[in-house]
N, CA, C and O of each residue as an XYZ file, in Angstrom:
524
protein
N       2.358     -5.871     15.533
C       3.056     -4.947     14.659
C       4.468     -4.710     15.157
O       5.403     -4.633     14.359
N       4.635     -4.595     16.461
C       5.970     -4.345     17.019
C       6.944     -5.477     16.684
O       8.111     -5.228     16.380
N       6.458     -6.722     16.743
C       7.320     -7.857     16.401
C       7.806     -7.758     14.963
O       8.991     -7.946     14.685
N       6.897     -7.464     14.061
C       7.260     -7.327     12.645
C       8.231     -6.172     12.458
O       9.211     -6.304     11.724
N       7.978     -5.053     13.104
C       8.853     -3.884     12.997
C      10.266     -4.223     13.458
O      11.231     -3.943     12.747
N      10.397     -4.812     14.621
C      11.721     -5.133     15.152
C      12.437     -6.161     14.278
O      13.651     -6.081     14.090
N      11.696     -7.114     13.751
C      12.304     -8.120     12.893
C      12.832     -7.480     11.608
O      13.965     -7.742     11.205
N      12.022     -6.648     10.970
C      12.456     -6.006      9.723
C      13.648     -5.088      9.951
O      14.526     -4.999      9.093
N      13.696     -4.413     11.076
C      14.860     -3.593     11.408
C      16.109     -4.468     11.512
O      17.177     -4.092     11.028
N      15.973     -5.630     12.142
C      17.108     -6.534     12.319
C      17.599     -7.084     10.971
O      18.784     -7.377     10.813
N      16.703     -7.219     10.023
C      17.087     -7.729      8.702
C      18.028     -6.766      7.986
O      18.925     -7.192      7.258
N      17.825     -5.490      8.190
C      18.588     -4.500      7.428
C      17.971     -4.297      6.056
O      17.434     -3.228      5.764
N      18.047     -5.315      5.217
C      17.404     -5.280      3.901
C      16.282     -6.302      3.894
O      16.457     -7.440      4.329
N      15.136     -5.884      3.397
C      13.998     -6.782      3.201
C      13.459     -6.501      1.803
O      13.851     -5.522      1.168
N      12.572     -7.346      1.331
C      12.099     -7.245     -0.051
C      10.600     -7.017     -0.081
O       9.832     -7.717      0.579
N      10.199     -6.022     -0.859
C       8.802     -5.641     -0.996
C       8.296     -6.105     -2.347
O       8.903     -5.809     -3.376
N       7.191     -6.830     -2.350
C       6.559     -7.280     -3.590
C       5.284     -6.486     -3.830
O       4.447     -6.339     -2.940
N       5.155     -5.976     -5.058
C       3.956     -5.272     -5.497
C       3.435     -5.975     -6.739
O       3.995     -6.975     -7.188
N       2.362     -5.437     -7.282
C       1.736     -5.982     -8.477
C       1.697     -4.904     -9.553
O       1.341     -3.756     -9.284
N       2.063     -5.280    -10.763
C       1.951     -4.358    -11.893
C       1.294     -5.106    -13.040
O       1.949     -5.852    -13.767
N      -0.013     -4.898    -13.194
C      -0.738     -5.549    -14.273
C      -0.676     -7.065    -14.217
O      -0.612     -7.720    -15.257
N      -0.695     -7.632    -13.022
C      -0.643     -9.071    -12.858
C       0.755     -9.646    -12.774
O       0.916    -10.845    -12.550
N       1.770     -8.814    -12.949
C       3.165     -9.261    -12.856
C       3.728     -8.851    -11.502
O       3.710     -7.667    -11.165
N       4.229     -9.807    -10.717
C       4.861     -9.428     -9.451
C       6.119     -8.601     -9.708
O       6.859     -8.854    -10.659
N       6.349     -7.616     -8.851
C       7.562     -6.792     -8.889
C       8.144     -6.787     -7.483
O       7.443     -6.490     -6.515
N       9.419     -7.112     -7.372
C      10.070     -7.223     -6.071
C      11.319     -6.368     -6.076
O      12.069     -6.346     -7.052
N      11.537     -5.659     -4.972
C      12.749     -4.831     -4.853
C      13.160     -4.708     -3.395
O      12.338     -4.868     -2.493
N      14.460     -4.417     -3.166
C      14.948     -4.300     -1.793
C      14.548     -2.960     -1.160
O      14.518     -1.922     -1.820
N      14.247     -3.020      0.120
C      13.966     -1.848      0.941
C      14.767     -1.984      2.220
O      15.307     -3.054      2.500
N      14.853     -0.921      2.999
C      15.622     -1.020      4.224
C      15.147     -0.131      5.357
O      15.671     -0.231      6.467
N      14.180      0.729      5.121
C      13.749      1.660      6.165
C      12.296      1.401      6.542
O      11.405      1.397      5.693
N      12.081      1.186      7.830
C      10.739      1.008      8.380
C      10.653      1.794      9.679
O      11.665      2.168     10.272
N       9.433      2.032     10.100
C       9.234      2.631     11.423
C       7.825      2.320     11.894
O       6.960      1.920     11.115
N       7.622      2.513     13.171
C       6.299      2.446     13.757
C       5.843      3.855     14.058
O       6.610      4.669     14.572
N       4.595      4.141     13.738
C       4.032      5.455     14.015
C       2.545      5.267     14.290
O       1.828      4.670     13.487
N       2.090      5.777     15.422
C       0.692      5.675     15.833
C       0.191      4.230     15.775
O      -0.954      3.972     15.401
N       1.070      3.291     16.152
C       0.673      1.897     16.209
C       0.615      1.179     14.869
O       0.106      0.061     14.789
N       1.128      1.805     13.820
C       1.103      1.209     12.477
C       2.527      1.010     11.976
O       3.447      1.718     12.386
N       2.693      0.045     11.092
C       3.970     -0.246     10.454
C       4.070      0.560      9.155
O       3.169      0.527      8.317
N       5.186      1.283      9.005
C       5.402      2.169      7.858
C       6.670      1.800      7.103
O       7.618      1.269      7.681
N       6.679      2.088      5.801
C       7.901      2.058      5.006
C       7.904      3.282      4.107
O       6.887      3.965      3.982
N       9.041      3.563      3.479
C       9.225      4.804      2.735
C       9.644      4.503      1.304
O      10.307      3.502      1.034
N       9.248      5.384      0.393
C       9.732      5.323     -0.982
C       9.699      6.721     -1.586
O       9.285      7.688     -0.947
N      10.141      6.796     -2.819
C      10.178      8.033     -3.595
C       8.937      8.061     -4.480
O       8.636      7.077     -5.155
N       8.226      9.164     -4.483
C       6.985      9.229     -5.253
C       7.200      9.367     -6.767
O       6.233      9.515     -7.514
N       8.437      9.321     -7.218
C       8.734      9.352     -8.653
C       9.035      7.950     -9.200
O       9.261      7.800    -10.401
N       9.042      6.946     -8.358
C       9.415      5.593     -8.767
C       8.204      4.762     -9.198
O       7.063      5.055     -8.840
N       8.492      3.713     -9.983
C       7.435      2.787    -10.398
C       6.741      2.161     -9.199
O       5.525      1.971     -9.217
N       7.505      1.837     -8.154
C       6.912      1.206     -6.976
C       5.824      2.094     -6.386
O       4.808      1.587     -5.913
N       6.015      3.382     -6.404
C       5.002      4.301     -5.881
C       3.711      4.174     -6.685
O       2.628      4.068     -6.110
N       3.823      4.185     -8.000
C       2.640      4.060     -8.861
C       1.959      2.703     -8.653
O       0.731      2.617     -8.645
N       2.751      1.658     -8.487
C       2.188      0.333     -8.243
C       1.433      0.291     -6.919
O       0.347     -0.282     -6.841
N       2.001      0.891     -5.884
C       1.350      0.924     -4.576
C       0.053      1.730     -4.612
O      -0.928      1.358     -3.967
N       0.045      2.805     -5.348
C      -1.172      3.618     -5.457
C      -2.273      2.878     -6.221
O      -3.455      3.024     -5.911
N      -1.880      2.087     -7.215
C      -2.854      1.354     -8.027
C      -3.389      0.118     -7.302
O      -4.546     -0.259     -7.487
N      -2.554     -0.507     -6.482
C      -2.938     -1.737     -5.799
C      -2.149     -1.808     -4.500
O      -0.950     -2.085     -4.513
N      -2.807     -1.562     -3.399
C      -2.138     -1.498     -2.102
C      -1.849     -2.842     -1.461
O      -1.347     -2.888     -0.338
N      -2.154     -3.943     -2.149
C      -1.836     -5.255     -1.591
C      -0.352     -5.542     -1.801
O       0.136     -5.522     -2.932
N       0.365     -5.811     -0.707
C       1.810     -6.021     -0.763
C       2.204     -7.214      0.091
O       1.425     -7.721      0.898
N       3.442     -7.642     -0.117
C       4.061     -8.598      0.782
C       5.517     -8.213      0.936
O       6.185     -7.854     -0.034
N       5.998     -8.289      2.157
C       7.401     -8.045      2.484
C       7.974     -9.362      2.974
O       7.298    -10.126      3.663
N       9.213     -9.622      2.618
C       9.907    -10.795      3.130
C      11.321    -10.393      3.518
O      12.012     -9.702      2.769
N      11.741    -10.832      4.695
C      13.092    -10.574      5.158
C      13.635    -11.788      5.887
O      12.879    -12.620      6.387
N      14.963    -11.878      5.941
C      15.609    -13.011      6.601
C      16.684    -12.504      7.546
O      17.434    -11.582      7.221
N      16.749    -13.126      8.732
C      17.756    -12.769      9.727
C      18.048    -13.970     10.619
O      17.133    -14.592     11.158
N      19.312    -14.283     10.767
C      19.767    -15.314     11.701
C      19.056    -16.652     11.504
O      18.647    -17.290     12.475
N      18.912    -17.072     10.259
C      18.336    -18.378      9.972
C      16.829    -18.460     10.059
O      16.261    -19.546      9.950
N      16.170    -17.331     10.254
C      14.710    -17.289     10.256
C      14.264    -16.295      9.200
O      15.068    -15.492      8.726
N      13.010    -16.338      8.832
C      12.493    -15.358      7.894
C      11.065    -15.003      8.265
O      10.373    -15.748      8.958
N      10.650    -13.852      7.784
C       9.312    -13.346      8.073
C       8.686    -12.821      6.798
O       9.333    -12.160      5.986
N       7.414    -13.134      6.645
C       6.590    -12.530      5.598
C       5.577    -11.623      6.263
O       4.946    -11.995      7.252
N       5.429    -10.443      5.719
C       4.424     -9.501      6.201
C       3.543     -9.178      5.003
O       4.000     -8.566      4.037
N       2.303     -9.581      5.065
C       1.362     -9.372      3.961
C       0.207     -8.508      4.437
O      -0.219     -8.600      5.588
N      -0.294     -7.670      3.543
C      -1.436     -6.850      3.903
C      -1.704     -5.774      2.891
O      -1.226     -5.821      1.758
N      -2.480     -4.796      3.323
C      -2.830     -3.666      2.465
C      -2.245     -2.390      3.052
O      -2.310     -2.151      4.257
N      -1.673     -1.578      2.174
C      -1.049     -0.326      2.585
C      -1.732      0.853      1.914
O      -2.326      0.733      0.842
N      -1.628      1.993      2.578
C      -2.113      3.258      2.025
C      -1.050      4.318      2.261
O      -0.281      4.249      3.219
N      -1.023      5.290      1.376
C      -0.102      6.406      1.535
C      -0.573      7.284      2.687
O      -1.767      7.540      2.841
N       0.369      7.733      3.481
C       0.081      8.685      4.547
C       0.791      9.982      4.171
O       2.019     10.050      4.218
N       0.047     10.991      3.807
C       0.628     12.230      3.310
C       0.964     13.224      4.425
O       1.450     14.320      4.147
N       0.715     12.860      5.660
C       0.972     13.786      6.758
C       2.474     13.980      6.986
O       3.254     13.029      6.950
N       2.844     15.206      7.216
C       4.236     15.535      7.509
C       4.721     14.790      8.753
O       5.868     14.345      8.798
N       3.859     14.651      9.759
C       4.232     13.971     11.002
C       4.682     12.529     10.741
O       5.588     12.033     11.410
N       4.065     11.871      9.789
C       4.440     10.494      9.454
C       5.818     10.464      8.789
O       6.620      9.573      9.067
N       6.093     11.429      7.919
C       7.419     11.504      7.289
C       8.491     11.841      8.324
O       9.596     11.301      8.276
N       8.167     12.722      9.248
C       9.118     13.072     10.319
C       9.436     11.834     11.152
O      10.598     11.594     11.482
N       8.424     11.051     11.492
C       8.654      9.830     12.269
C       9.578      8.885     11.509
O      10.475      8.288     12.103
N       9.370      8.743     10.214
C      10.227      7.877      9.405
C      11.658      8.403      9.381
O      12.606      7.638      9.557
N      11.816      9.692      9.166
C      13.159     10.275      9.114
C      13.850     10.140     10.470
O      15.031      9.796     10.529
N      13.134     10.407     11.550
C      13.725     10.287     12.884
C      14.197      8.857     13.152
O      15.235      8.660     13.784
N      13.454      7.869     12.686
C      13.795      6.470     12.931
C      14.898      5.954     12.011
O      15.531      4.941     12.309
N      15.133      6.652     10.882
C      16.066      6.149      9.868
C      16.956      7.248      9.298
O      17.320      7.206      8.123
N      17.303      8.220     10.115
C      18.018      9.397      9.620
C      19.315      9.047      8.890
O      19.604      9.604      7.831
N      20.081      8.139      9.448
C      21.362      7.785      8.824
C      21.152      7.244      7.404
O      21.890      7.612      6.490
N      20.176      6.395      7.218
C      19.923      5.787      5.906
C      19.225      6.734      4.939
O      19.483      6.687      3.737
N      18.353      7.587      5.443
C      17.502      8.391      4.554
C      18.003      9.799      4.279
O      17.658     10.372      3.246
N      18.801     10.375      5.164
C      19.145     11.796      5.039
C      19.945     12.119      3.778
O      19.941     13.266      3.332
N      20.624     11.143      3.198
C      21.353     11.414      1.954
C      20.439     11.355      0.730
O      20.836     11.770     -0.359
N      19.212     10.841      0.902
C      18.274     10.718     -0.222
C      17.106     11.690     -0.145
O      16.617     12.163     -1.170
N      16.661     11.988      1.073
C      15.424     12.744      1.252
C      15.556     13.819      2.315
O      16.451     13.794      3.159
N      14.628     14.761      2.239
C      14.294     15.610      3.373
C      12.791     15.474      3.561
O      12.081     15.093      2.631
N      12.316     15.775      4.723
C      10.903     15.598      5.038
C      10.002     16.404      4.105
O       8.889     15.977      3.796
N      10.474     17.561      3.658
C       9.647     18.451      2.834
C      10.124     18.566      1.385
O       9.902     19.593      0.743
N      10.773     17.532      0.870
C      11.324     17.613     -0.488
C      10.323     17.280     -1.596
O      10.668     17.354     -2.775
N       9.107     16.920     -1.239
C       8.072     16.523     -2.207
C       8.449     15.268     -2.990
O       7.880     15.011     -4.051
N       9.403     14.480     -2.483
C       9.772     13.177     -3.058
C       9.514     12.048     -2.065
O       8.967     11.001     -2.413
N       9.921     12.289     -0.824
C       9.770     11.280      0.227
C       8.295     11.076      0.525
O       7.562     12.027      0.797
N       7.874      9.815      0.468
C       6.503      9.493      0.835
C       6.494      8.212      1.649
O       7.351      7.346      1.471
N       5.537      8.098      2.527
C       5.456      6.930      3.399
C       4.120      6.222      3.201
O       3.091      6.839      2.929
N       4.181      4.912      3.350
C       2.989      4.071      3.293
C       2.877      3.338      4.614
O       3.882      2.977      5.226
N       1.634      3.119      5.050
C       1.392      2.392      6.289
C       0.515      1.172      6.005
O      -0.339      1.185      5.118
N       0.752      0.140      6.773
C      -0.120     -1.028      6.713
C      -1.415     -0.687      7.428
O      -1.406     -0.321      8.603
N      -2.514     -0.807      6.725
C      -3.826     -0.640      7.355
C      -4.139     -1.866      8.194
O      -4.692     -1.756      9.289
N      -3.789     -3.010      7.687
C      -3.885     -4.263      8.417
C      -2.950     -5.247      7.730
O      -2.613     -5.092      6.557
N      -2.545     -6.244      8.468
C      -1.629     -7.207      7.883
C      -1.461     -8.438      8.737
O      -2.005     -8.548      9.836
N      -0.688     -9.360      8.197
C      -0.346    -10.592      8.883
C       1.158    -10.784      8.777
O       1.712    -10.780      7.678
N       1.813    -10.951      9.907
C       3.240    -11.248      9.937
C       3.392    -12.711     10.331
O       2.863    -13.153     11.351
N       4.120    -13.450      9.511
C       4.354    -14.858      9.797
C       5.855    -15.092      9.889
O       6.593    -14.839      8.937
N       6.303    -15.583     11.055
C       7.721    -15.867     11.289
C       7.956    -17.353     11.072
O       7.202    -18.196     11.558
N       9.023    -17.658     10.328
C       9.347    -19.030      9.967
C      10.768    -19.378     10.398
O      11.631    -18.509     10.523
N      10.985    -20.675     10.621
C      12.337    -21.202     10.780
C      12.310    -22.639     10.264
O      11.249    -23.194      9.981
N      13.482    -23.218     10.151
C      13.560    -24.596      9.691
C      13.253    -25.589     10.800
O      13.086    -26.780     10.536
N      13.178    -25.114     12.033
C      13.059    -26.040     13.171
C      11.785    -25.888     13.992
O      11.507    -26.734     14.841
N      11.010    -24.846     13.768
C       9.792    -24.655     14.568
C       8.610    -24.364     13.651
O       8.776    -24.036     12.476
N       7.445    -24.489     14.205
C       6.225    -24.165     13.465
C       6.148    -22.657     13.244
O       6.636    -21.887     14.072
N       5.539    -22.224     12.132
C       5.393    -20.785     11.897
C       4.582    -20.109     13.010
O       3.664    -20.697     13.581
N       4.948    -18.863     13.295
C       4.221    -18.057     14.272
C       3.533    -16.940     13.506
O       4.180    -16.204     12.761
N       2.224    -16.809     13.683
C       1.420    -15.846     12.946
C       0.908    -14.763     13.885
O       0.379    -15.055     14.958
N       1.073    -13.502     13.466
C       0.583    -12.363     14.232
C      -0.224    -11.476     13.299
O       0.280    -11.026     12.270
N      -1.480    -11.225     13.658
C      -2.328    -10.297     12.904
C      -2.177     -8.910     13.513
O      -2.088     -8.763     14.732
N      -2.151     -7.896     12.653
C      -2.096     -6.527     13.167
C      -2.928     -5.616     12.301
O      -3.012     -4.417     12.568
């Protein structure tokens, strides 16, 4: 999980794919954190992505940095605990503080219950990490 977390941080922007009635939906994200050994990302609970995640927690993230790319696939669940939102805000305050506060009833975080991170490059074999 730590490898995936550090890689996604280095990307700056990564892309999250969800499912909506059998149609893939992809959008850019940029904030992640580790909390209690799990990989987390944040969204607004008023957005379509939130409804898609609640309906089907199977996701895939893809990001690219320095000529390599990583896919992180797995299942996510919402974590409604304030402590999880605080961890996200602490890790991404500069990016998130203009959009959210921890107690605004908009900011929500999702965690990977389990997943697979696969790192790719054009010159080496893929490296797979289960978490």
